[in-house]
VMD Tcl script that draws the C-alpha trace (Angstrom):
set ca {
  {99.73 139.77 62.66}
  {96.42 138.07 63.44}
  {93.48 138.29 60.97}
  {91.34 139.76 63.76}
  {93.82 142.57 64.08}
  {93.56 143.19 60.36}
  {89.85 143.21 60.32}
  {89.74 146.09 62.81}
  {91.45 148.44 60.30}
  {89.32 150.79 58.13}
  {89.68 150.93 54.44}
  {92.42 153.47 54.43}
  {94.21 151.74 57.13}
  {94.23 148.54 55.24}
  {95.65 150.14 52.04}
  {98.41 151.84 54.05}
  {99.28 148.51 55.82}
  {99.42 146.89 52.36}
  {101.68 149.61 51.11}
  {103.95 149.09 54.10}
  {104.10 145.39 53.76}
  {104.99 145.63 50.13}
  {107.89 147.94 50.97}
  {108.93 145.52 53.85}
  {108.84 142.60 51.48}
  {110.98 144.39 48.90}
  {113.56 145.28 51.67}
  {113.57 141.79 52.97}
  {114.09 140.28 49.47}
  {116.90 142.72 48.76}
  {118.45 141.83 52.02}
  {118.11 138.27 51.37}
  {119.62 138.49 47.90}
  {122.74 140.25 49.30}
  {123.15 137.91 52.21}
  {122.24 140.61 54.88}
  {119.06 139.01 56.09}
  {119.53 137.41 59.41}
  {116.03 136.14 60.03}
  {115.00 134.27 56.81}
  {111.62 133.46 58.34}
  {110.82 137.20 57.90}
  {110.19 136.63 54.24}
  {107.52 134.07 54.92}
  {105.86 136.18 57.57}
  {105.69 139.24 55.52}
  {104.25 137.28 52.58}
  {101.63 135.79 54.84}
  {100.76 139.16 56.38}
  {100.49 140.70 52.90}
  {98.13 137.80 51.93}
  {96.02 138.44 54.99}
  {95.67 142.13 54.33}
  {94.82 141.51 50.63}
  {92.14 139.04 51.68}
  {90.54 141.46 54.13}
  {90.65 144.12 51.39}
  {88.86 141.81 49.04}
  {86.37 141.03 51.71}
  {85.53 144.74 52.14}
  {85.09 145.13 48.33}
  {82.70 142.22 48.20}
  {80.56 143.35 51.15}
  {80.30 146.82 49.55}
  {79.56 145.37 46.09}
  {82.73 146.78 44.49}
  {84.77 145.37 41.67}
  {88.05 143.89 42.57}
  {90.74 146.59 43.12}
  {88.20 149.46 43.41}
  {88.50 149.95 47.13}
  {91.56 152.04 46.43}
  {89.70 154.32 43.99}
  {86.91 154.69 46.52}
  {89.29 155.73 49.29}
  {91.25 158.11 47.05}
  {94.97 158.85 46.84}
  {97.09 157.92 49.66}
  {99.74 160.40 50.78}
  {103.15 158.76 50.92}
  {103.69 160.50 54.12}
  {100.97 158.44 55.68}
  {102.83 155.13 55.14}
  {105.17 154.01 58.02}
  {107.59 152.65 55.45}
  {107.72 155.93 53.53}
  {108.52 157.85 56.94}
  {111.13 155.27 57.60}
  {112.72 155.76 54.21}
  {112.61 159.59 54.71}
  {114.33 159.34 58.10}
  {117.04 157.02 56.65}
  {117.73 159.46 53.88}
  {117.89 162.47 56.31}
  {120.45 160.50 58.56}
  {122.57 159.55 55.50}
  {122.78 163.20 54.49}
  {123.77 164.62 57.82}
}
mol new
graphics top color blue
foreach p $ca { graphics top sphere $p radius 0.5 }
foreach p [lrange $ca 0 end-1] q [lrange $ca 1 end] { graphics top cylinder $p $q radius 0.2 }
display resetview
């Protein structure tokens, strides 16, 4: 993910992307710990993508004169269904049941 791609997202898109990356990082860390992660460079890539998103979020906060971490409060509550990672977990749970 390029920084220019991240900068095109709006505030809600940035927060959703951060939520997805946090979930993806947790999944990669779990797979790495259990020996199931084939591409170990995925850990580094996800961490860097997360850092890029956090940097752009902080840039948005500074340009709007907000306190650190207050962009999420300004956007409001995010629906868990909006997140791609949450949708993936929901699909996996449904496929495991049936």
